[in-house]
N, C-alpha and C positions, 0 to 999 in steps of 0.2 A: 505492500500499499502507499511505502513513501513516496515512492517517483512522485505516484499521483494525486496523492499529499502536495510534493513539494511543488508538482508543475502549480496547482491551484490557488497553490499560496502566492507564488511569484509572479502566475499570470494573470489574477483572478485580483485576490487578497491585498496584496498590501496594494497596488496602482489605491484600489477604492479607498482605502484607509487614509491615505494622504492627496485623495481628490474630497473626500470630508472634511477631513484634519482644514487645509487649503481655504478650502469655502467659506469655513466660520473663522478667518481667520484673516488675518492683516500680511498675504504672501507674496512677494518679488520674484523671481527671476533666483537673485542671488543670495535672501533674504526670506527665504520660506521661515513662517508661521511669527513672525514676529509678536505678536497681539489678536488677543483673542477678537471679535467683530458682529459675534452671532448670526444673526439672519442680515445684515448689514449688506453683503456682496446682493446674497436671494434679491435685498429691496430696489437696490440702485440695475441689477439687470433685468427687473421686470420696468423700469422702468423707464429703461433707455429704447426707442422706438426703435435705433436699429437694432437690433437683439431678437428684441418680440417679434422684426418684419422676416428673418433669419433663421426662423425658426419658422414660419408660416408659410416660404422663396422655399423652402425645405420640404417641405410637407408634402406640398402641391408638385413641385418636381420632381419629386420621388413616386410616387403617387403615376403620373402623367406616364414618366422614365416606365418603370415599373409593367405597366398595361398596356405600354406599344411594346413594350420588347415577346410579352406573354403572347398577344395577337397575335405580332410577326412571325413567331418565333414554331407556332401552335401548326400555325398555316404553312408555315419552310419544312418541317414539320410533317407533314402531312404529304407534299406536294414530294420531299425526296421518298416517302415510303411505298413512294409509283413509280418513282423512279427508277428501275429496274437494272440499266445497262451504266447513268450515266450519277447515278447512287450511290458506290464507293469517294468518286473523285469530289463531288458537289461538298459534300462529310471534310473533305479531307482539305479544301478549299473557306470553307467556311470556319475553322478550325484558327485557322491566319489571326483576326479578329482575338480572337480568348488569348491564344501565346502570345500576341504583342504587346510588353512590358506597356502600363500606361504613361508614361514620360511620352513613349514615341509615337502611338496616337491625337496624345494633344497636338505633342508638334504635328502628327500628320495634317489633324484636321485644323491648326491652324493654319498652314497653307494652303490649302482647299478657301479656305475664305478668304486670303486673301487677297483686300479687294484693287493689289496691287501686281495681277498678275499668277493667281493663285486662278484652280483646277472651276471655280467660281466661276469669276471672271470670266474665266477664257473664254468659257459653255458662254455664258449669255455674249459674249460679243461676237462667237462662230453662230451662232444661231439671231444675229443684227440684232440687240438686244443695247440697253446703255447703260454700259454696270459703272459708270464710271462714281454715284453713289453707293452700291452695294458694298458694302460691309458692314454684314450683319455681325461679326465687336465687335464695334465701334458703336454699335443700336443699341438703348434700354432696352429697345421693347423686343428684340432680335436675339440680341447675349445669350440669353438662356436656352433657349431655345436651343441655338446654335451646338453648346455643352450637352445639349442631352440628346441631340442628332448623334455627337459621338459617343456618347454612351449609350445609345440604344445600338450602334454599329458595334461596338465593341466585345457588347453584353450577348445581345441576343443568340448569338451562333456557341452560349449557355441552356436554355433557354431550349434551344432544335434540337439540339444532344441529349438531353434531359428527354423527351418528350419522344423524342423518334426510340429513344430505348425501353419509354413506357408502349407506348403504339409494337412492338414487337412480342411485346408479350402480348399480345391478344391471340386466343385461338383463333384463326383461317379459318374452321369449317361454321364459330357462330356468325361469323359478316357471311361465306359464301352464302346460307341456310334462312337469314333476311334480304339479301339479294335476290333468293330465289319469289321470298317470300311480298316483291314490290319495296321492300326499301332502296331507298339510288340518293343518290345525293350528300341535301338536309338532312332527311332523314336517317338515310343508316348513319352521317356524325353522331343526329341528337339523340338512339333511342341506343345504337350501339357503342362507336368508337367514343362519344366525348363519356360515358358512365368506365368505361375501365378509362379513362389516362385522368381522369378529373383528380385525383388524389395529388396523382402527378406536375396537373397541373397547376393546383394549390400550393404545391409547395414547393412547386421552381418562384409562384409567384410570391412568397415570402424570403426566401432566397434574394431573388429579386431585390428585393426590396427594402433587406441593411443596406444592401449593397449599395444599394443609390442613396439611401440617407445619410452614408457615414460621406458621399461622395467630393473628392480635395483636390485631386493629384488632375486631373480631365482641367476644377477654375485655375490652379494653382496654373499651369501652364497655358492656356486659351487667354486666361483675360484677370487671373489675378485679383477678380473677386467685382472686375468692375466690369461695367465705365459708369462711376460712380459707385452704388449700392448692387446694380442688380442682380447683378454672380455673385454675388458674398453669401455660402450655404452658410450654414452654422461650423462644418466641420472647419473652414477655413475663415472664420472667426476667432475659432476657440486659439488656431495654430496665429494670426494677426492679434488677437489682443498678450496672450502667456509669452510669442518668441517675437513681437512686433514690441511691444509698450511695455509687457516681464512684467503686467497683474497676472500674477498667477493666481490669485486670492480669488479674485473676475472672471478667469480661463475660469477656474474650477463649476462657478457654480452653476456660467453655462452650462457648464457638461454635465451636471447633476439638472438644472432644467430640460436637458436635450433627450436626456437620457430616458427622463420620466414621457418623457413624448411623444419616445421611439418605442416605448411600451407599452403605453397606451394603442396607440397607429398600428403596431405592429399583433400584440398579443386579440385582436380579430380576428385577423389574416390567420395565423398558428392555428387559434379557435377551428376557422374555418377549414384546414385542410389534413387536420386530426379526423375531423366530418366525414369529410369526403374521400379518407383513406378506409374509412370500417367503415363507410358501404355497402 
């Protein structure tokens, strides 16, 4: 039991106790736990409009990219199941975004959105459109969707692989029998395929949601939280407060509050995944 206990203490218990102690004390990067301040850090965080906005922004972002990844992943997995010849080749190609380091993904998509000769700019000019003002990463309205597009591109293959594996566990005779009884297309998917993969899809949605809620690297590489606060997710905000402003106490308070929000968001999805997996 010693290795397991040590892993829990080092990776879970110690960081949690440190964050709790820092959140209720006056702590800086160089001098932690200088003075006990009680709920002062929490009250300061809750009164900060930028912090509250980052909570809402992160939750909405995570929900959007998670749903997009799961929907696209299920569609692609269904298509792959029927691609008997090219399926193995396509599956190999789909793995490329998944095994690409997030920093490289961010750099790649930053180049794609580059208004001075990026792929998007080149495509628009080739189509005869005026691309002079197209700069998604410099737009407050489009910067976060642009980061989300890179996020979906990177993580949809994970959904594809897991859903595809669930599709392979289906009994072909059941589908053949349903087809003979007149079930095709949407009816076949709704009554035969979906019940067989629903538990897996819900579990994948849970995994994808957790990954999206802690997005940091893409924001760091592509936008650095800008323009303004348009792409400042909570993880990036914690980085700014802790390692740029050196305010460990406030950063810990943000972390604790975000942990509560993540728990509230994730628990219903986890319950749904559990129910569907036992259905």
